[in-house]
N, C-alpha and C positions, 0 to 999 in steps of 0.2 A: 502494500501499500505505499500510494505516495504522503508523506510526513508534509508535504509542505501547501498540501491541497486546501483550500480555502471553506470547503462542503462537502456533503458527502458521507460517505462512509468510514471514511479517515476521518473528521470532523467529530460524527457520535462517538467514536474508541475515543478520542481524546478527553471529550465529556465524561464516559463511563471512565477514566483511568483518574478524573479528578475527583471522582468518588471511593479512590484508594484500591481500585482493581490492579491488577497489572496489567502490559498489553495484552497476551496470550489470553488473558480472564474476558475480557474485555471485548475481547476479538469472538469468545466463543461464546458473550452473550449475545450480541447484538446476534450474529449468526443462528443461533437458538430461536431470539424472537421472529426473524425476519423466515424462516422456515416452519413456524407456528401461523405467522401470515399468509406462507404463502400456500399451505395445507388447507386451511379452514377455507381459503377464495379457493382452490382447487377443490370442495366438498361442496361448494356452490352458498356458503354463507358467508353472510357482512362481516367483515372488522370494521370495528370502532375505534376510533383515536380521538387523542383530542381537538385534532385537527379537523376530522370530519370525518365519514364513511366512507368505505371500499366495497365495491361488491363486481359482483361477477356476473352478466347477460349475457344471454344468449344472440347471437344475429342471426338470421336465413338467408340462406345462399342456394346456389345451385352448383354443386360439381362442373366444373370445365374446365376445358381446355383452346388456350388460343396460341397462335403461332405470330410473334414477332419479330420484327428487325432490329437488330442490335448491328453498331457500329463501334468500331474502334477508331476512338478518335489522331491516335498516333500513326498508326497504318492503313486506316482509312478503307479497312476490311470490311463489308458489310457482312453477316450472316443470320440466320434464320433461326429461332430457337422457339421449343414448346412450351410453354408456360400453362405449370397444373395450379387450378387456382379451388381451394379444399371445399367450397362453399358454408357451411353453415359451421360457426365457428364462434367462441367466447368473446367476450369485451369486458375492461377491468374498465370500472369507474369512478371517479371521484365525487363526494358532495360535499364540499367546505360547509362547517360548522355555522351554523349563523347567527353567531357571538362573534365567529373571527371578523377582526377588521380591515376587511379590502377595497379600504377604499386608497387610492393612488397617491404616493408620498409627494410631497408639496416639490414643484420643478426647482432644482439649484439656483442660489441665485451669484449675476454676473459680478465679475470683482468691482464693474463701475456700480452696478447695484447700491452693493455692499462700503465702496466709498462716500455715493449721495448719502447712502443713511448716513454715514459715521459726522461728516460734513455738518447735514443738520443736526443732528442728536449735539455737535460742537458749537454748532452757530445758537440752539436755543437752551443750550444749560440744560437739556431732560431728553428721557428714552420718543421716539416720533413711531407713531403707529404706520401699519402698511397704507391705508385708507390716506392718510394723509401723506404719504411718498408720491403715492396715485394722483392725487390730485395736485404736487408741486411739478410731476413732469407733466403733468396738463397744462398746468402755467407756464413754463418753459415752451413748450411747443407752439403755446403762440404766437410768438417770433417766428415757427418755421422750426419745423422738425427735422432737427438736423443730430447726429449722432455727437453722443457726447455733453449736448446744449447745457443741462442741469448741473451735472459735474463741474464745465465751466463756471457757470454763470456761481455755483457756490464756492468754488476756489479763490473766485474774485470777490466775492465777499467775506469771505474770511481774509484774501490779504490786504483788504482796507481799512480789517480791524474792526470790523462792524460786528456790534453782538443786538441781537433778534430780543426785543421783552415776548414777542407771542407769536403763533405762530400764522397768524396773518398777515403780522407783520413783515415774516421772511416770505410768502406766499408774495404780497402785493413789490418784495424786491424783485422777486424772480421772474413778476410780470412784468412792470414798467422799466423796469434798467434794462436798456438793449446795450449793455457792455462787449457784448460778441459778434 
């Protein structure tokens, strides 16, 4: 197993080892759990985990054979091969637990957005909200929506040594003064 892997079976074994098991014991325990789950699914019974329910369902289908053309991309040789389709088969399905939070993670902020927020907090002397940052971006876009317009205006306000008493005052400075 790859000890540098970030996830998968080796990560689970590392977590089991943190509980005081040896590497061999941890691997045997994990393999035993997976074997029990596999046998349960082979019998057609569902497997319930804290993440959700794993079930096996049968799919209908007809056994068939089809002739397909395969081409070797290196030699350009083409050949036909008979492909067998098994027909009826079983499919493993996973249904997540309803209590899981499956909302997507927020989009990571760009370095420019982080710097704009830092400058706005420095000028105001307190934390600013996402809604206020959106308002500042709209104010900077009134004079033309150029990339880096808000960052440039906030840097100019800081260089001039101006301090803002309120959010409205900073918003007005960003709107009205055309420094860029």
